[in-house]
C-alpha positions in Angstrom: -11.9 2.0 14.8 -9.7 -0.8 16.0 -7.8 -2.8 13.4 -5.4 -5.7 13.6 -2.1 -4.4 12.2 0.3 -6.0 9.8 3.6 -4.0 10.0 5.7 -4.3 6.8 8.9 -2.9 5.3 6.7 -1.7 2.5 3.9 0.7 1.7 0.4 -0.3 0.5 -1.5 2.2 -1.5 -5.3 2.6 -1.8 -6.4 0.5 -4.8 -3.1 -1.4 -4.7 -2.4 -5.2 -4.7 -0.6 -6.7 -1.7 0.9 -10.2 -2.4 2.5 -11.8 0.7 3.8 -15.2 1.8 2.8 -15.5 5.5 4.5 -18.0 7.7 5.0 -16.4 11.1 2.4 -17.9 13.5 0.9 -14.7 14.8 0.3 -13.4 11.3 -1.1 -16.8 10.2 -3.6 -16.2 13.0 -4.3 -12.7 11.8 -5.0 -13.8 8.2 -7.1 -16.8 9.4 -9.2 -14.5 11.7 -9.8 -11.9 9.0 -10.7 -14.5 6.5 -13.1 -16.2 8.9 -14.8 -13.0 10.1 -14.7 -11.2 6.7 -12.9 -8.2 8.3 -10.2 -5.9 7.1 -6.7 -5.3 8.6 -4.4 -2.4 8.7 -1.1 -2.3 6.8 1.5 0.1 8.3 5.0 0.7 7.3 7.7 0.2 9.9 9.8 3.4 10.2 13.2 2.7 8.6 15.0 4.0 11.7 13.3 1.4 13.8 14.9 -1.6 12.0 16.4 -3.8 14.7 14.8 -1.6 17.3 11.9 -2.3 19.6 8.5 -2.4 17.8 7.0 -1.4 21.1 8.4 2.1 20.5 5.4 4.3 19.8 7.3 5.8 16.9 8.0 2.4 15.3 5.1 2.6 12.8 4.3 5.3 10.3 1.4 7.4 11.3 -0.6 6.8 8.1 -1.5 3.3 6.9 -4.0 1.7 4.6 -6.8 -0.7 5.4 -6.7 -3.9 3.4 -9.2 -6.6 2.5 -8.4 -10.2 1.7 -9.1 -11.3 -1.9 -7.4 -14.7 -2.1 -5.7 -17.0 0.5 -4.0 -20.2 -0.6 -2.1 -22.8 1.5 0.6 -24.2 -0.8 2.0 -26.2 2.2 1.5 -26.6 5.9 2.3 -23.4 7.9 2.5 -21.1 4.8 -0.2 -18.9 3.4 -0.1 -17.1 0.0 -2.2 -14.0 0.4 -3.5 -11.4 -2.0 -5.2 -8.4 -0.6 -6.5 -5.1 -1.9 -5.7 -1.7 -0.5 -8.8 0.3 0.6 -8.8 3.7 2.3 -6.1 5.4 4.3 -6.2 5.8 8.1 -4.3 7.7 10.7 -2.8 5.5 13.5 -3.9 7.1 16.7 -2.3 4.5 18.9 -1.3 0.8 19.0 -1.2 -2.0 21.5 0.6 -5.3 21.4 -1.7 -8.1 22.5 -0.8 -11.2 24.4 -0.4 -13.3 21.2 2.2 -10.8 19.8 -0.2 -9.2 17.3 -0.6 -5.5 17.1 -3.9 -3.7 17.3 -4.3 -0.2 16.2 -6.7 2.6 17.1 -7.4 4.3 13.8 -9.2 7.2 12.3 -10.3 6.9 8.7 -9.0 9.5 6.2 -11.0 10.7 3.2 -10.5 8.9 0.0 -8.7 10.8 -2.8 -11.1 13.1 -4.7 -11.4 11.8 -8.2 -9.7 14.5 -10.3 -8.5 14.2 -13.9 -4.7 14.5 -14.5 -3.8 17.9 -15.9 -2.8 18.3 -19.5 0.8 18.6 -18.6 0.7 15.2 -16.8 -0.7 13.3 -19.8 2.7 12.0 -20.8 3.0 10.4 -17.4 -0.4 8.8 -17.8 0.7 7.4 -21.2 3.9 6.3 -19.6 2.0 4.2 -17.1 -0.1 2.6 -19.8 3.1 1.7 -21.6 4.7 0.3 -18.4 1.6 -1.9 -17.8 1.9 -3.3 -21.3 5.6 -4.0 -20.9 5.1 -5.6 -17.5 2.3 -7.8 -19.0 4.7 -9.0 -21.8 7.2 -9.9 -19.1 4.5 -12.0 -17.3 3.8 -9.5 -14.5 0.5 -7.9 -13.7 1.0 -5.9 -10.5 -2.1 -3.8 -10.7 -5.8 -4.7 -10.1 -8.4 -4.0 -12.8 -10.2 -2.0 -13.7 -7.6 0.6 -14.6 -8.5 4.3 -14.0 -6.2 6.4 -16.2 -8.7 9.3 -15.9 -8.0 9.5 -12.1 -4.9 11.4 -11.0 -4.7 9.7 -7.6 -5.0 6.2 -9.2 -2.3 7.0 -11.7 0.0 8.5 -9.1 -0.5 5.5 -6.7 0.3 2.9 -9.4 3.5 4.7 -10.4 4.5 5.0 -6.8 4.2 1.2 -6.4 6.7 0.4 -9.2 9.1 3.3 -8.9 12.6 2.5 -7.5 12.3 4.8 -4.6 12.7 4.3 -0.8 10.0 3.0 1.5 10.2 6.4 3.3 9.6 8.3 0.0 6.6 6.0 -0.9 5.2 6.6 2.5 5.4 10.4 2.1 3.7 10.2 -1.3 0.9 7.8 0.0 0.2 10.1 2.9 -0.2 13.2 0.7 -3.9 14.3 0.7 -3.8 16.1 -2.7 -3.9 13.5 -5.5 -2.9 16.0 -8.2 0.0 17.2 -6.1 1.1 13.5 -5.7 0.9 13.0 -9.4 2.9 16.2 -10.0 5.7 14.9 -7.7 5.7 11.6 -9.7 5.7 13.5 -13.0 8.6 15.7 -11.9 10.6 12.5 -10.8 9.9 10.8 -14.1 11.0 13.8 -16.1 14.1 14.2 -14.1 15.0 10.6 -15.0 14.1 11.0 -18.7 11.3 8.4 -18.4 8.8 10.9 -19.8 9.5 14.1 -21.7 
């Protein structure tokens, strides 16, 4: 499947919320086209070693990205779009081409969605910790997660934690690309316990 690509210094997770301010002409065109044609786009993280390098390098983008669909597009002023999009399924980037207008188009292969598996009993404190974090963020006026919430789903819990943890883009990328949702949650659980966030 061919997808227009939006390269970011960030990682989008399936089920995640992407909020962006778009002002570069080629990406304004990408958003306008996807909105008009009701089509998704692919979000890929730029490899950290590629900063300042050439994006035409075939290794400039991470190999696994996430398809996104537009939810809201607002134009607060001329030449700027405020965009909210939802992360869908993951894909493998098989190849990419830079088009004449400067946009990237990726050849992608869809990856299976996470199997819905319940968190293990030993991970329940991490599930409760996420519920508490959501409550705290809401009190602070921040709601970074899309409803409905799925605390019964290990992959969903792991993904939401990954979005708010203070870890590198490269670490988030590795976690997002993991195909085992329980294993992903276990890595998050281990990290939170090592930091004393959960006991």
